[in-house]
C-alpha positions as a printed Julia matrix, in Angstrom:
140×3 Matrix{Float64}:
  -2.91  100.08  27.21
  -0.22   97.54  26.47
   1.28   95.11  28.97
   4.36   96.41  30.72
   7.13   94.18  32.02
   9.98   95.34  34.21
  13.22   93.7   35.15
  16.21   94.47  37.35
  19.52   95.11  35.59
  22.52   94.58  37.9
  25.4    97.03  38.06
  28.2    96.73  35.53
  31.66   98.32  35.49
  30.23  101.42  33.8
  26.6   101.58  34.93
  24.88  101.35  38.29
  21.98   99.03  39.1
  18.83   99.97  37.22
  15.38   98.81  36.16
  14.1    98.45  32.6
  10.43   98.77  31.71
   9.34   97.42  28.33
   6.14   97.47  26.28
   5.54   96.94  22.58
   5.56  100.74  22.12
   8.99  101.25  23.69
  11.14  100.98  26.76
  12.87  103.05  29.4
  15.68  102.43  31.87
  15.63  104.12  35.28
  18.3   104.08  37.99
  17.84  102.04  41.14
  16.27  104.25  43.82
  17.76  103.1   47.14
  14.97  104.8   49.09
  12.48  102.28  47.58
  12.15   98.53  47.97
  12.49   96.23  44.96
   8.78   96.07  44.06
   8.43   99.86  44.37
  11.39  100.3   42.01
   9.66   98.03  39.49
   6.47  100.11  39.8
   8.44  103.36  39.42
  10.0   102.02  36.21
   6.56  101.06  34.82
   5.21  104.53  35.66
   8.26  106.14  34.03
   7.49  104.23  30.82
   3.87  105.35  30.95
   4.98  108.95  31.35
   7.48  108.63  28.49
   4.79  107.21  26.2
   2.22  109.8   27.38
   0.0   107.02  28.69
  -0.23  108.68  32.08
   0.11  112.46  31.93
   1.07  114.03  35.24
  -2.38  115.64  35.64
  -4.27  112.41  34.84
  -5.17  110.48  37.97
  -7.21  107.91  36.05
  -4.65  105.1   36.47
  -2.8   105.98  39.66
  -2.97  102.68  41.53
  -0.66   99.98  40.28
  -1.13   96.24  40.58
   2.02   94.24  39.94
   2.63   90.53  39.63
   5.93   88.66  39.8
   6.92   86.21  37.08
   9.22   83.24  37.6
  11.85   84.72  35.27
  12.5    87.63  37.66
  10.26   90.09  35.86
   7.16   91.94  36.97
   4.04   92.53  34.9
   2.07   95.7   35.63
  -1.51   96.82  35.31
  -2.88  100.18  36.33
  -6.18  100.11  38.15
  -8.81  102.26  36.4
 -10.47  105.13  38.23
 -13.8   103.3   38.38
 -12.27  100.36  40.3
 -10.51  102.7   42.69
 -13.81  104.51  43.36
 -15.57  101.17  43.91
 -12.92  100.23  46.46
 -13.43  103.57  48.23
 -17.19  102.89  48.32
 -16.52   99.51  49.96
 -14.22  101.22  52.48
 -16.86  103.87  53.24
 -19.45  101.12  53.81
 -17.05   99.27  56.1
 -16.42  102.45  58.06
 -20.16  103.09  58.45
 -20.6    99.52  59.66
 -17.72   99.91  62.1
 -19.2   103.06  63.62
 -22.81  101.88  63.56
 -23.94  104.66  61.15
 -26.64  102.63  59.47
 -30.26  101.59  59.61
 -30.3    98.46  61.69
 -27.45   95.99  61.76
 -25.87   95.63  58.29
 -23.67   92.77  59.55
 -26.79   90.58  59.41
 -27.54   91.51  55.8
 -25.88   89.85  52.79
 -24.24   93.08  51.56
 -22.83   93.8   55.02
 -21.48   90.28  55.35
 -19.9    90.51  51.89
 -18.19   93.82  52.71
 -17.07   92.45  56.07
 -15.59   89.29  54.48
 -13.83   91.37  51.83
 -12.23   93.79  54.27
 -11.96   91.8   57.5
  -8.82   91.64  59.62
  -6.09   89.76  57.8
  -7.7    90.28  54.39
  -5.73   91.89  51.57
  -7.4    95.29  51.94
  -7.23   95.62  55.73
  -4.04   97.71  55.83
  -5.28   99.81  52.94
  -8.62  100.33  54.71
  -6.92  101.55  57.88
  -4.72  103.93  55.87
  -7.74  105.19  53.94
  -9.76  105.74  57.13
  -6.85  107.64  58.68
  -6.46  109.79  55.55
 -10.17  110.63  55.69
  -9.7   111.79  59.32
 -12.4   109.32  60.39
């Protein structure tokens, strides 16, 4: 997959505000969606380009999670997390949940793997909000 950059295009006299996604294979312009925040609009534009270029067919969930980074020039660069990484993250979340509920053999918090999972997903860490949302979605 090629790198995708997105940028905000302000409104003109004839066109409303919009976002442009560009890759070497092509580009697409999508209107500003006022129900989304700025970063979500950038991600939506990147996904629209992927769909246009058949990089992400609607039925393909292989690259559903997007990781975006902001560049100084006002652009975003996008990568789509592969299925294997998403599944690894879910495995870490499942381990954290088991540790939280004490469903384990002994105390995993004293073992190196338990400490590593705890450090990675502890309160205030980048994944904490995602972990809580995942646990809620799993009805756990």
